N, C-alpha and C positions, 0 to 999 in steps of 0.2 A: 150526059149531064151528071148523073150521080157519081160520086167518087170523092176521094180525099186529095188534099193538096198539102205538100210539105211546106212549112214556113221556114224561110232561110233569112237570117239577118244579112242585109245587103252589104254592109261594110266588112264583115268578117267571113261570110259564107257558112257560118255555124247554123245547124238545124236548131230551131227554137220551138217548134211545135207542129201541130197538124190542125187542119180545118177541113170541113167538107159537108156534103149532104148525106143523109141516111136513106138513100134510095131516091127514086124519082117522085114526081108529084102524084098524089092520090087523085081520085075522081073529082074532088072539090078543088084541085089545083094547089094543095098544100104540100110543102116539102120541109122536112125537119133538118136542121143543121146541128153540128156539134163542133167544138173547138177546144184546144188545150195547148198551153205553152209551158215551157220549163220555168220553174220558180225564179231563177235569176233574172228573167226578162219581165216579170210581173210589174205592173205599174208604169210601164214605159210607153204605152200607147200601141203596142204591137197587136194586141187582141182587137182593139177598135179598128185599126187599119185593115187587118185581115178579114174580120167579119164584115166590115163595110164593103170590101171588094167581093166577097162571096155573095152577099145579098144582092149587090148590083148585078153580078154575073147571073144569079138564079132568076132575078126579075127580068132579065133580058130574054128568057125563054117564054114563048107565048102560052104554054100550058101552066105556068107558075103564077098563081094569084096571091098566095100567102106563104111567107117563110116563117117557120115556127122553130122554137127552141124550148128546152127545159133547163132549169137551174135548180140545184139544191137550195133550200130556203136559207141556208147559212152561207151561201156563196154570194156575198154582197158585191164583190168585184165584178163578177159576170153580170149581175143584175145592172150595175152601173153601165157596163159596156152596152148591153142591149137597150137600155133606156136612152142612152146618148145617141144611138143609131135609129131611134124612132120605133122600137118595139114597144108594145103595150102588154101588160100582164093580163092574161085572159082567164086565169084560174089556177087551181092547185091540183096536186095529185100525189101519188106515192109509188115508189118502186123499191123493191127489196134491196137492191144494191146501192141505192142513193138515198133512201128515206123520203122525207117530205120534199115535194118539188113545187116550183112555180112554173107555169106554162106561159109562153110568150108568143106574140104574133106580130109580123111586119107585113103590111099590105102593099101591093104594088101601087105606084103613084100614077 
């Protein structure tokens, strides 16, 4: 289950990004995801489509109860993607390479 997926634009075959989980679920059934796309594709719905499929895939595993993510507080586009897909902001944090962060969670339905 853990791993990365290459995102490919269907009509051109161009690689436009990556998405995936950062390991398997922990003891509480939480698995963290990450994603990134090349700037020319931003704002076209690719992130929403890719993350929706990843979340669907991860929630199909019986050990996964919650999918989590982190965003830099300045990354409003990623926050919009997560909110649109039903993630809720669960807190904040800090990491040296990213600075101030928001943490997000998506519960299995």
